[in-house]
C-alpha positions in Angstrom: 27.4 -68.7 41.5 28.4 -72.2 40.0 26.2 -71.8 37.3 28.2 -68.7 36.2 31.6 -69.5 36.7 30.5 -73.5 35.2 28.7 -71.3 32.0 32.1 -68.7 31.6 34.8 -71.9 32.1 32.7 -74.5 29.1 30.9 -71.5 26.5 33.0 -68.6 26.9 36.5 -69.9 27.3 35.5 -73.1 26.2 37.7 -75.6 28.0 38.6 -78.7 27.2 39.4 -80.7 30.4 36.7 -79.2 33.9 37.1 -80.9 37.0 34.8 -80.0 40.2 35.8 -81.4 43.4 33.0 -80.4 46.7 35.7 -80.6 49.5 35.6 -83.4 50.8 38.4 -83.7 53.1 38.3 -86.9 55.8 39.0 -84.9 58.3 36.4 -82.6 58.1 33.0 -83.8 60.6 29.7 -83.3 58.6 30.7 -82.8 55.4 27.8 -82.2 53.4 26.5 -83.2 49.1 25.8 -80.3 47.5 23.2 -80.7 45.3 23.8 -78.1 42.4 21.1 -76.5 40.2 22.2 -76.0 37.4 20.2 -75.2 34.3 19.4 -77.8 31.0 22.7 -78.2 28.9 25.4 -77.1 30.9 28.0 -79.3 29.8 27.1 -79.2 26.5 30.0 -77.9 24.4 31.6 -79.0 21.3 35.3 -78.5 23.2 33.9 -79.7 26.1 35.9 -83.3 25.9 36.4 -84.8 29.8 34.5 -83.8 32.9 35.2 -84.5 36.6 32.9 -84.5 38.8 33.1 -85.1 43.2 31.2 -85.1 46.3 28.3 -83.9 44.3 24.6 -84.7 45.0 22.6 -85.1 41.8 18.6 -84.5 41.5 17.8 -84.1 37.7 19.7 -85.5 34.9 19.4 -82.2 32.9 22.4 -80.3 33.2 23.6 -83.3 31.2 21.6 -83.2 28.1 22.7 -83.5 24.7 26.2 -84.4 26.0 27.2 -85.8 22.9 30.5 -83.4 23.3 31.9 -85.3 26.1 34.8 -88.0 25.3 35.6 -88.7 29.2 33.2 -89.0 32.1 34.7 -89.5 35.7 32.0 -89.3 38.1 33.2 -89.8 41.9 31.3 -89.8 45.9 28.1 -89.4 43.3 24.5 -89.9 45.6 21.6 -90.3 43.4 18.5 -92.5 42.0 19.9 -94.4 40.1 17.0 -93.5 37.1 19.1 -89.7 37.3 22.4 -92.1 36.7 20.8 -94.3 33.4 19.9 -90.4 32.1 22.8 -89.8 32.5 25.0 -91.8 30.8 22.6 -92.5 28.2 22.9 -88.0 27.7 26.8 -89.1 26.9 26.5 -91.6 23.6 30.4 -90.3 22.3 31.9 -91.6 25.8 35.3 -93.7 25.5 36.4 -93.6 29.2 33.7 -93.6 31.8 34.5 -94.3 35.6 31.9 -94.6 37.7 32.0 -94.2 41.5 28.4 -93.6 42.6 25.6 -94.4 46.2 22.3 -94.5 45.1 19.8 -93.4 47.5 17.0 -96.5 47.1 17.7 -99.3 44.9 14.8 -99.4 42.1 16.9 -101.3 40.0 19.7 -101.8 37.1 22.8 -99.2 35.9 22.7 -99.4 32.6 25.6 -98.5 30.0 24.8 -98.7 26.7 27.7 -97.1 24.1 29.1 -98.4 21.3 32.6 -96.3 21.2 33.4 -96.9 25.4 36.1 -99.3 25.9 37.0 -98.2 29.8 34.7 -98.8 31.9 35.5 -98.3 35.9 32.5 -98.9 38.2 32.1 -99.4 42.5 28.8 -98.4 42.7 26.6 -99.3 46.0 22.9 -100.0 46.7 22.0 -100.9 43.0 20.7 -103.9 41.8 22.1 -104.7 39.0 24.6 -103.6 36.1 23.6 -104.4 32.4 26.7 -103.1 30.1 26.1 -103.4 26.1 29.4 -102.1 24.4 31.0 -104.0 22.0 34.4 -101.3 22.1 34.8 -102.3 25.3 38.0 -103.5 26.1 39.0 -102.8 29.9 36.0 -103.5 32.5 37.5 -102.6 36.5 35.3 -103.5 39.1 36.7 -101.3 42.3 33.4 -102.3 44.8 29.9 -103.9 44.0 26.7 -104.3 45.7 24.9 -106.6 43.8 25.1 -110.8 43.0 27.2 -111.9 40.0 24.3 -113.1 38.9 22.8 -109.5 37.7 26.1 -108.3 36.2 25.7 -108.0 32.9 27.7 -107.5 29.9 27.2 -108.1 26.4 31.0 -108.3 24.4 32.6 -112.2 24.1 36.0 -110.4 24.1 35.6 -109.7 28.2 33.5 -113.0 29.2 36.9 -114.5 31.2 37.1 -117.0 33.6 37.8 -115.2 36.8 35.8 -112.0 37.8 35.2 -109.7 40.9 33.0 -112.3 42.4 35.9 -115.4 41.9 38.0 -115.6 44.6 35.4 -114.5 47.9 37.2 -111.4 49.0 35.6 -108.8 46.2 38.9 -107.6 45.8 39.3 -104.6 43.3 39.1 -107.2 39.1 40.0 -105.4 35.7 39.6 -107.8 32.6 41.2 -106.6 30.4 41.2 -107.3 26.2 44.6 -106.6 24.8 44.1 -105.4 21.5 46.6 -103.6 18.7 44.8 -101.0 17.2 45.8 -98.9 14.1 49.1 -97.0 14.3 46.9 -93.7 13.7 44.1 -95.0 16.8 45.4 -94.2 20.3 45.4 -98.0 22.7 43.6 -97.9 25.0 45.9 -99.3 27.2 48.0 -96.8 27.4 45.0 -94.2 28.3 44.6 -96.9 30.8 48.4 -97.1 32.5 47.6 -93.3 33.0 44.6 -93.9 34.3 45.8 -96.6 36.6 48.5 -94.6 37.8 46.9 -91.7 39.4 43.5 -94.1 41.2 43.3 -95.1 44.4 42.5 -98.7 43.8 43.0 -100.3 40.7 45.7 -101.9 41.6 46.1 -101.8 45.0 46.9 -104.3 47.3 45.3 -108.4 46.4 43.4 -107.0 43.5 42.7 -108.8 40.6 43.9 -108.9 37.1 42.1 -110.9 33.5 44.1 -110.4 30.5 43.7 -111.9 26.9 46.7 -112.0 24.9 48.6 -113.5 21.7 51.4 -114.1 23.3 53.0 -114.7 19.2 52.6 -110.4 18.8 54.8 -108.7 20.5 53.4 -105.5 20.7 50.9 -107.6 23.0 53.2 -108.9 24.8 54.9 -105.4 26.1 51.8 -104.1 26.7 51.3 -106.8 28.9 54.4 -106.5 30.3 53.8 -102.9 31.2 50.5 -103.1 33.1 51.8 -106.0 35.1 55.4 -104.2 35.7 53.3 -101.5 36.7 51.7 -103.1 39.5 52.7 -101.5 42.8 51.9 -104.6 45.6 51.1 -107.9 45.3 48.5 -109.3 42.3 46.0 -112.3 44.3 44.9 -113.7 41.1 45.7 -113.4 37.7 44.1 -114.3 34.5 45.7 -115.4 31.3 43.7 -116.5 28.1 45.7 -116.9 25.3 44.4 -115.8 22.3 45.3 -118.7 19.1 46.7 -116.1 16.4 46.0 -118.0 12.5 49.9 -118.1 11.7 53.3 -117.3 14.2 54.8 -114.0 13.5 58.2 -115.3 12.1 61.0 -113.1 12.5 61.6 -109.5 10.7 57.4 -110.0 9.8 56.1 -106.5 10.4 52.5 -106.7 12.6 50.6 -103.4 13.3 54.3 -101.6 12.5 56.4 -103.5 15.2 59.2 -105.4 13.6 58.8 -108.6 15.0 61.3 -109.7 17.4 62.4 -112.7 19.3 61.0 -111.6 22.4 60.5 -115.1 24.3 64.3 -116.1 22.7 65.8 -113.2 25.1 67.1 -113.4 28.7 65.2 -110.8 30.3 62.6 -111.2 32.7 59.9 -111.0 32.0 57.4 -108.9 33.5 60.5 -108.0 36.0 61.5 -108.8 39.4 59.3 -107.3 41.6 56.3 -108.3 40.4 54.7 -110.6 42.2 50.7 -112.9 42.4 49.5 -115.9 44.8 47.9 -117.5 41.8 48.3 -118.0 38.3 45.7 -119.2 36.2 46.6 -120.0 32.3 43.0 -121.2 30.0 43.5 -122.5 25.9 47.1 -123.6 26.7 48.6 -125.1 24.1 52.0 -126.3 25.0 53.8 -124.3 22.4 56.6 -122.6 22.9 55.9 -118.7 23.9 53.3 -120.1 27.0 55.6 -122.5 27.9 58.3 -120.0 27.9 55.8 -117.6 29.4 54.9 -119.9 32.1 58.1 -121.5 33.3 59.4 -117.8 33.7 56.6 -117.1 36.6 58.0 -119.9 37.7 61.7 -119.7 37.7 61.9 -115.9 38.6 59.3 -116.6 41.7 56.5 -114.3 39.9 54.1 -117.3 41.2 53.9 -117.6 44.7 51.9 -120.0 45.4 49.6 -122.0 43.0 49.6 -122.4 38.9 46.5 -123.7 37.4 46.4 -124.6 33.8 43.7 -125.4 31.2 44.6 -126.9 28.3 42.4 -126.3 25.2 39.1 -127.9 24.6 40.2 -129.0 21.4 42.7 -130.3 20.3 44.9 -132.8 17.8 46.9 -136.2 18.9 50.5 -134.4 18.4 48.3 -130.6 20.3 47.7 -133.2 23.1 52.1 -134.0 23.0 52.8 -131.0 24.0 50.8 -130.0 26.3 51.7 -133.2 28.4 55.2 -132.7 27.5 55.2 -129.4 28.4 52.9 -129.7 31.9 55.7 -131.9 33.0 58.5 -130.0 32.4 56.9 -127.1 34.1 56.2 -129.5 37.2 59.9 -130.2 37.3 60.7 -126.7 37.5 58.7 -126.3 40.5 59.7 -128.7 42.5 63.1 -126.8 43.1 60.6 -123.4 43.9 59.7 -124.5 48.2 55.7 -124.1 48.3 54.5 -124.2 44.5 51.9 -126.6 42.9 50.9 -127.3 39.5 47.4 -127.7 39.3 46.5 -128.5 36.1 42.4 -128.2 35.9 
């Protein structure tokens, strides 16, 4: 009956989005994961773009054969051997959003994700040896929970090589790495997609979760995207890493960037990100003492956004004039912190 229903929805009614969920009510006892017996190419249809499956046990991957059509795949509360999951993912080469919450029966190798189109990846996996991610377009990576060690988690994407990660705090809270980018106007921003995903998630932004983000503070659109993410955070954040990207030239007022007229964002008096967001520890990497960087750091202090510690890592190489700017900015930030009991400014 399940096979006939899926065939009718996908191949006859030609739906674009399909969610199939086994009843996983936590108040019911003896819940069993159904093992669907589906024929090859069950989910292969040019009209089907989004597929979500929850509460199933997979014994074979052939239902996903030739799933070039899928742009978004969500697998949650799924039990399977790692080899089966790897074949499923390899059969879906066009994904730009992938969410995995899987439990493998045995430890038999790493989870392998090789996709040239992937932009958003969420992983929460148990009983796996490691994770290997190869995706040059990946912009957002969220780890919910992982049973493997840090050295066995490999990401072949230089844009997501931050200093902080899922293992950094030692508490294994969910962690997100986010490379903010501004695509052409006609392209959909993965940041907007990320906001939609987070708003419906259980643990993307749960209490004490952490975030690493790279941003160009001279680009208004990137700053606004950063603000949207922070404003949406419902609880206290444990750890926030901001890696400052360096643009070739600072924008001037009135200059057009990615279709948006640059505004005097950092000269305005409005709160950033807002009055509700707070974080225990803030890390500022590639700090150059620029006006934008100092203004952001000072607002995080004066608005009492950062609760305990602000750690500053200056640029590794800089000119004598930049060195002076860095020192002056840090000195002023330390003076600001004196008015806030319990707040430390540390240069690392």
